[in-house]
Backbone as JSON Lines, residues from 0, in Angstrom:
{"i":0,"aa":"M","n":[4.61,14.37,-19.81],"ca":[3.66,13.27,-19.74],"c":[4.07,12.23,-18.71]}
{"i":1,"aa":"N","n":[5.38,12.0,-18.56],"ca":[5.84,11.02,-17.58],"c":[5.55,11.47,-16.15]}
{"i":2,"aa":"A","n":[5.61,12.77,-15.91],"ca":[5.32,13.28,-14.57],"c":[3.85,13.05,-14.22]}
{"i":3,"aa":"N","n":[2.96,13.25,-15.18],"ca":[1.54,13.0,-14.91],"c":[1.28,11.53,-14.62]}
{"i":4,"aa":"R","n":[1.95,10.66,-15.38],"ca":[1.8,9.23,-15.16],"c":[2.31,8.83,-13.78]}
{"i":5,"aa":"A","n":[3.44,9.4,-13.37],"ca":[4.0,9.09,-12.06],"c":[3.08,9.56,-10.93]}
{"i":6,"aa":"I","n":[2.49,10.72,-11.09],"ca":[1.59,11.25,-10.06],"c":[0.33,10.4,-9.96]}
{"i":7,"aa":"I","n":[-0.26,10.06,-11.09],"ca":[-1.48,9.25,-11.08],"c":[-1.19,7.86,-10.53]}
{"i":8,"aa":"N","n":[-0.08,7.26,-10.95],"ca":[0.26,5.93,-10.44],"c":[0.53,5.95,-8.94]}
{"i":9,"aa":"T","n":[1.11,7.04,-8.45],"ca":[1.35,7.14,-7.01],"c":[0.04,7.22,-6.24]}
{"i":10,"aa":"Y","n":[-0.89,8.02,-6.72],"ca":[-2.2,8.09,-6.06],"c":[-2.92,6.74,-6.1]}
{"i":11,"aa":"L","n":[-2.85,6.08,-7.22],"ca":[-3.5,4.77,-7.33],"c":[-2.83,3.74,-6.42]}
{"i":12,"aa":"S","n":[-1.52,3.78,-6.32],"ca":[-0.81,2.85,-5.46],"c":[-1.11,3.1,-3.99]}
{"i":13,"aa":"I","n":[-1.19,4.36,-3.6],"ca":[-1.55,4.68,-2.21],"c":[-2.98,4.22,-1.91]}
{"i":14,"aa":"S","n":[-3.88,4.41,-2.85],"ca":[-5.26,3.94,-2.67],"c":[-5.31,2.43,-2.56]}
{"i":15,"aa":"G","n":[-4.53,1.75,-3.38],"ca":[-4.48,0.29,-3.31],"c":[-3.9,-0.21,-2.01]}
{"i":16,"aa":"S","n":[-2.9,0.47,-1.49],"ca":[-2.31,0.04,-0.22],"c":[-3.28,0.22,0.94]}
{"i":17,"aa":"V","n":[-4.11,1.25,0.87],"ca":[-5.15,1.42,1.9],"c":[-6.17,0.28,1.82]}
{"i":18,"aa":"I","n":[-6.56,-0.07,0.61],"ca":[-7.52,-1.17,0.44],"c":[-6.93,-2.48,0.96]}
{"i":19,"aa":"G","n":[-5.67,-2.74,0.64],"ca":[-5.02,-3.97,1.13],"c":[-4.9,-4.0,2.65]}
{"i":20,"aa":"A","n":[-4.55,-2.87,3.24],"ca":[-4.41,-2.81,4.69],"c":[-5.75,-2.96,5.4]}
{"i":21,"aa":"V","n":[-6.79,-2.37,4.85],"ca":[-8.13,-2.51,5.44],"c":[-8.59,-3.96,5.36]}
{"i":22,"aa":"F","n":[-8.29,-4.62,4.25],"ca":[-8.65,-6.03,4.12],"c":[-7.95,-6.89,5.18]}
{"i":23,"aa":"I","n":[-6.66,-6.67,5.38],"ca":[-5.91,-7.44,6.37],"c":[-6.42,-7.15,7.78]}
{"i":24,"aa":"C","n":[-6.7,-5.89,8.08],"ca":[-7.23,-5.53,9.4],"c":[-8.56,-6.22,9.67]}
{"i":25,"aa":"R","n":[-9.44,-6.16,8.69],"ca":[-10.76,-6.79,8.88],"c":[-10.65,-8.3,8.95]}
{"i":26,"aa":"F","n":[-9.7,-8.89,8.26],"ca":[-9.55,-10.33,8.24],"c":[-8.95,-10.85,9.54]}
{"i":27,"aa":"Y","n":[-7.9,-10.2,10.03],"ca":[-7.21,-10.69,11.23],"c":[-7.75,-10.12,12.53]}
{"i":28,"aa":"L","n":[-8.06,-8.85,12.56],"ca":[-8.48,-8.22,13.8],"c":[-9.99,-8.11,13.97]}
{"i":29,"aa":"R","n":[-10.73,-8.25,12.88],"ca":[-12.19,-8.09,12.87],"c":[-12.62,-6.66,13.18]}
{"i":30,"aa":"K","n":[-11.66,-5.74,13.12],"ca":[-11.96,-4.31,13.29],"c":[-10.92,-3.52,12.53]}
{"i":31,"aa":"L","n":[-11.18,-2.25,12.37],"ca":[-10.27,-1.38,11.63],"c":[-9.31,-0.71,12.6]}
{"i":32,"aa":"D","n":[-8.02,-0.94,12.4],"ca":[-6.99,-0.31,13.22],"c":[-6.31,0.76,12.38]}
{"i":33,"aa":"M","n":[-6.51,2.01,12.74],"ca":[-6.02,3.11,11.92],"c":[-4.5,3.21,11.92]}
{"i":34,"aa":"E","n":[-3.85,2.74,12.96],"ca":[-2.39,2.77,12.99],"c":[-1.8,1.86,11.91]}
{"i":35,"aa":"V","n":[-2.4,0.7,11.73],"ca":[-1.97,-0.22,10.69],"c":[-2.22,0.39,9.31]}
{"i":36,"aa":"V","n":[-3.37,1.01,9.12],"ca":[-3.72,1.59,7.83],"c":[-2.79,2.76,7.5]}
{"i":37,"aa":"L","n":[-2.47,3.59,8.48],"ca":[-1.57,4.72,8.23],"c":[-0.17,4.26,7.86]}
{"i":38,"aa":"N","n":[0.32,3.23,8.53],"ca":[1.64,2.71,8.18],"c":[1.64,2.08,6.79]}
{"i":39,"aa":"A","n":[0.57,1.4,6.44],"ca":[0.5,0.76,5.13],"c":[0.33,1.79,4.02]}
{"i":40,"aa":"T","n":[-0.26,2.92,4.32],"ca":[-0.41,3.96,3.31],"c":[0.94,4.44,2.8]}
{"i":41,"aa":"L","n":[1.9,4.53,3.69],"ca":[3.24,4.95,3.28],"c":[3.88,3.98,2.32]}
{"i":42,"aa":"S","n":[3.57,2.71,2.45],"ca":[4.21,1.71,1.58],"c":[3.79,1.88,0.12]}
{"i":43,"aa":"G","n":[2.57,2.32,-0.12],"ca":[2.14,2.56,-1.49],"c":[2.9,3.69,-2.14]}
{"i":44,"aa":"G","n":[3.16,4.74,-1.39],"ca":[3.94,5.84,-1.93],"c":[5.39,5.48,-2.14]}
{"i":45,"aa":"V","n":[5.94,4.68,-1.24],"ca":[7.34,4.28,-1.34],"c":[7.56,3.39,-2.56]}
{"i":46,"aa":"V","n":[6.65,2.44,-2.79],"ca":[6.85,1.54,-3.92],"c":[6.76,2.28,-5.24]}
{"i":47,"aa":"M","n":[5.91,3.29,-5.33],"ca":[5.85,4.05,-6.58],"c":[7.03,5.01,-6.7]}
{"i":48,"aa":"G","n":[7.54,5.49,-5.6],"ca":[8.75,6.31,-5.66],"c":[9.96,5.51,-6.1]}
{"i":49,"aa":"A","n":[9.96,4.23,-5.78],"ca":[11.08,3.37,-6.16],"c":[11.0,2.91,-7.61]}
{"i":50,"aa":"C","n":[9.8,2.69,-8.12],"ca":[9.71,2.1,-9.46],"c":[8.66,2.78,-10.33]}
{"i":51,"aa":"C","n":[8.52,4.08,-10.21],"ca":[7.49,4.77,-10.99],"c":[7.79,4.76,-12.48]}
{"i":52,"aa":"D","n":[9.04,4.66,-12.87],"ca":[9.35,4.61,-14.3],"c":[9.19,3.21,-14.89]}
{"i":53,"aa":"L","n":[9.09,2.19,-14.06],"ca":[8.93,0.82,-14.56],"c":[7.47,0.43,-14.74]}
{"i":54,"aa":"I","n":[6.59,0.94,-13.9],"ca":[5.18,0.56,-13.95],"c":[4.45,1.61,-14.77]}
{"i":55,"aa":"T","n":[3.91,1.18,-15.89],"ca":[3.3,2.14,-16.81],"c":[1.78,2.14,-16.75]}
{"i":56,"aa":"G","n":[1.17,1.05,-16.32],"ca":[-0.28,0.98,-16.34],"c":[-0.89,1.22,-14.98]}
{"i":57,"aa":"P","n":[-2.09,1.77,-14.96],"ca":[-2.75,2.05,-13.68],"c":[-3.15,0.77,-12.93]}
{"i":58,"aa":"G","n":[-3.45,-0.28,-13.66],"ca":[-3.8,-1.54,-13.0],"c":[-2.64,-2.14,-12.24]}
{"i":59,"aa":"F","n":[-1.45,-2.07,-12.83],"ca":[-0.27,-2.57,-12.14],"c":[0.1,-1.7,-10.95]}
{"i":60,"aa":"A","n":[-0.16,-0.42,-11.04],"ca":[0.09,0.48,-9.91],"c":[-0.83,0.13,-8.74]}
{"i":61,"aa":"M","n":[-2.1,-0.14,-9.04],"ca":[-3.03,-0.56,-7.98],"c":[-2.62,-1.9,-7.4]}
{"i":62,"aa":"L","n":[-2.21,-2.83,-8.26],"ca":[-1.82,-4.16,-7.79],"c":[-0.6,-4.09,-6.88]}
{"i":63,"aa":"T","n":[0.4,-3.31,-7.25],"ca":[1.56,-3.18,-6.38],"c":[1.19,-2.49,-5.07]}
{"i":64,"aa":"G","n":[0.27,-1.55,-5.13],"ca":[-0.18,-0.9,-3.9],"c":[-0.89,-1.86,-2.98]}
{"i":65,"aa":"V","n":[-1.77,-2.7,-3.52],"ca":[-2.48,-3.68,-2.7],"c":[-1.51,-4.67,-2.07]}
{"i":66,"aa":"I","n":[-0.55,-5.15,-2.86],"ca":[0.42,-6.12,-2.34],"c":[1.27,-5.51,-1.24]}
{"i":67,"aa":"T","n":[1.79,-4.31,-1.46],"ca":[2.63,-3.69,-0.43],"c":[1.82,-3.29,0.79]}
{"i":68,"aa":"G","n":[0.57,-2.9,0.6],"ca":[-0.27,-2.59,1.75],"c":[-0.53,-3.81,2.61]}
{"i":69,"aa":"M","n":[-0.78,-4.94,1.96],"ca":[-0.99,-6.19,2.71],"c":[0.28,-6.61,3.44]}
{"i":70,"aa":"L","n":[1.42,-6.54,2.76],"ca":[2.68,-6.92,3.4],"c":[3.02,-6.0,4.56]}
{"i":71,"aa":"S","n":[2.78,-4.73,4.39],"ca":[3.06,-3.79,5.46],"c":[2.15,-4.01,6.66]}
{"i":72,"aa":"A","n":[0.87,-4.27,6.4],"ca":[-0.06,-4.5,7.5],"c":[0.28,-5.79,8.24]}
{"i":73,"aa":"L","n":[0.61,-6.84,7.49],"ca":[0.99,-8.1,8.13],"c":[2.27,-7.93,8.95]}
{"i":74,"aa":"G","n":[3.23,-7.22,8.39],"ca":[4.46,-6.97,9.12],"c":[4.23,-6.17,10.38]}
{"i":75,"aa":"F","n":[3.38,-5.17,10.31],"ca":[3.1,-4.36,11.49],"c":[2.36,-5.16,12.55]}
{"i":76,"aa":"L","n":[1.42,-5.99,12.13],"ca":[0.62,-6.74,13.09],"c":[1.44,-7.84,13.78]}
{"i":77,"aa":"F","n":[2.29,-8.53,13.04],"ca":[2.99,-9.68,13.62],"c":[4.4,-9.38,14.09]}
{"i":78,"aa":"M","n":[5.08,-8.43,13.46],"ca":[6.44,-8.12,13.89],"c":[6.46,-7.12,15.05]}
{"i":79,"aa":"N","n":[5.36,-6.43,15.28],"ca":[5.31,-5.45,16.36],"c":[5.38,-6.11,17.74]}
{"i":80,"aa":"K","n":[5.06,-7.39,17.81],"ca":[5.1,-8.1,19.09],"c":[6.53,-8.26,19.59]}
{"i":81,"aa":"W","n":[7.49,-8.37,18.66],"ca":[8.88,-8.62,19.05],"c":[9.65,-7.34,19.32]}
{"i":82,"aa":"L","n":[9.09,-6.21,18.96],"ca":[9.83,-4.96,19.15],"c":[9.52,-4.31,20.46]}
């Protein structure tokens, strides 16, 4: 049962990170940048891989995905200038 929960939470977190990244792209760039969205998609999977046993509810999995997707998109948009 724990494996099913981890798989579902990972999918929900990845979906949430895409939603967060699309929101940031539309807010700052006024267009959809697929490079930002692809990088932010990875953050949703990483956060669930790190704490899949701690997050038990699907709502919290989506929330962590949205937060990490937004942070990843912001980091990619603003930190990429210095690299």
